[in-house]
C-alpha positions as CSV (number, residue, x, y, z in Angstrom):
1,Q,-15.0,25.1,-87.7
2,V,-13.8,22.4,-85.4
3,Q,-15.4,18.9,-85.3
4,L,-14.9,15.4,-84.3
5,V,-17.1,13.1,-84.5
6,E,-16.6,9.4,-82.9
7,S,-18.4,6.4,-84.1
8,G,-17.7,2.3,-83.6
9,G,-19.0,2.1,-80.1
10,G,-21.7,-0.7,-79.1
11,L,-22.1,-3.3,-77.1
12,V,-20.0,-6.7,-76.9
13,E,-19.3,-9.6,-74.8
14,P,-16.1,-9.4,-72.1
15,G,-13.0,-10.9,-74.4
16,G,-14.7,-9.0,-77.5
17,S,-13.1,-6.4,-79.5
18,L,-14.2,-3.1,-81.1
19,R,-12.8,-0.3,-83.3
20,L,-13.5,3.3,-82.4
21,S,-13.4,6.2,-85.5
22,C,-12.7,9.9,-85.0
23,K,-13.4,11.6,-88.0
24,A,-11.6,15.5,-87.4
25,S,-12.0,18.6,-89.4
26,G,-11.4,21.9,-89.2
27,F,-7.9,22.4,-88.3
28,P,-5.0,21.1,-89.7
29,F,-5.4,17.0,-88.4
30,A,-2.0,16.1,-90.0
31,I,0.4,18.3,-87.5
32,V,-1.1,17.6,-84.2
33,D,-1.2,14.9,-81.3
34,M,-4.4,13.3,-80.8
35,S,-6.0,12.0,-77.8
36,W,-8.9,9.2,-76.5
37,S,-10.2,9.4,-73.3
38,R,-13.0,8.0,-71.9
39,R,-15.7,8.4,-68.8
40,A,-17.4,5.7,-67.3
41,P,-21.3,6.4,-65.2
42,G,-20.2,8.4,-62.4
43,Q,-16.6,8.7,-62.5
44,E,-13.9,11.5,-63.9
45,H,-12.8,11.6,-67.4
46,E,-9.8,9.1,-67.6
47,W,-7.1,9.6,-70.5
48,V,-6.8,6.5,-72.4
49,A,-4.3,7.1,-75.1
50,N,-2.7,9.4,-77.3
51,I,-0.7,9.5,-80.6
52,S,1.6,11.6,-81.9
53,F,0.5,13.9,-85.4
54,S,2.8,11.5,-87.4
55,G,1.9,8.3,-85.6
56,R,5.6,7.1,-84.6
57,H,4.8,7.8,-81.3
58,T,1.7,6.5,-78.9
59,H,1.1,6.4,-75.3
60,Y,-1.6,4.4,-73.2
61,A,-3.0,4.5,-69.8
62,D,-1.9,1.5,-67.6
63,S,-5.4,0.2,-67.7
64,V,-5.5,-0.5,-71.1
65,K,-1.6,-0.9,-72.4
66,G,-1.5,-4.3,-74.4
67,R,-5.5,-4.3,-75.1
68,F,-6.2,-1.2,-77.1
69,T,-4.3,0.2,-79.9
70,V,-4.5,3.9,-81.2
71,T,-3.4,4.9,-84.9
72,R,-4.4,7.5,-87.2
73,D,-4.8,7.8,-91.0
74,N,-3.8,11.7,-91.9
75,S,-5.0,11.1,-95.4
76,K,-8.7,10.5,-93.7
77,K,-8.2,12.5,-90.9
78,T,-9.2,10.2,-88.8
79,T,-7.7,8.3,-85.7
80,Y,-8.7,5.1,-84.5
81,L,-8.8,2.8,-81.2
82,Q,-8.6,-0.7,-81.6
83,M,-9.7,-2.5,-78.5
84,N,-9.4,-6.1,-77.6
85,S,-10.1,-8.4,-74.5
86,L,-12.5,-6.0,-73.4
87,E,-13.7,-5.7,-69.8
88,P,-16.8,-4.7,-67.9
89,E,-14.3,-2.2,-66.3
90,D,-13.9,-0.9,-70.1
91,T,-17.8,0.2,-70.0
92,A,-17.7,4.2,-70.8
93,V,-18.1,6.5,-73.4
94,Y,-15.1,6.9,-75.6
95,Y,-14.1,10.6,-76.6
96,C,-11.1,11.6,-79.0
97,H,-10.0,15.1,-78.4
98,W,-7.5,17.9,-79.0
99,A,-6.4,21.2,-77.6
100,D,-10.0,22.3,-75.9
101,Y,-11.9,20.3,-78.6
102,W,-13.8,17.4,-78.0
103,G,-16.0,14.8,-79.9
104,Q,-19.4,13.8,-78.7
105,G,-18.7,10.7,-77.6
106,T,-19.5,7.1,-78.1
107,Q,-20.8,4.8,-75.8
108,V,-19.2,1.1,-75.5
109,T,-21.0,-1.5,-73.0
110,V,-18.9,-4.7,-72.3
111,S,-21.2,-7.1,-70.8
112,A,-22.2,-10.6,-70.9
């Protein structure tokens, strides 16, 4: 059974940082690319970043490039999203996903 469980969200002030985690199980994590997306209130899902199975290749949406970093630890079956210089516009539910499988999401709120 595929499971993706995100954690690490919370309330942070503008300019702050958070690190999200996504723990995977039920599929061969070490040989698949992983992605992060987000959904702000009243908006569609927005792709944020992805990382190759090896971790060597990453891609980012223009909106987060230079501020967010995606990494993974295949030994822990976990991918991470380090978010720095957070802005109110980053407020959203953040999801990790692979193929048609999505986690439940973790809320990130950026507010003073």
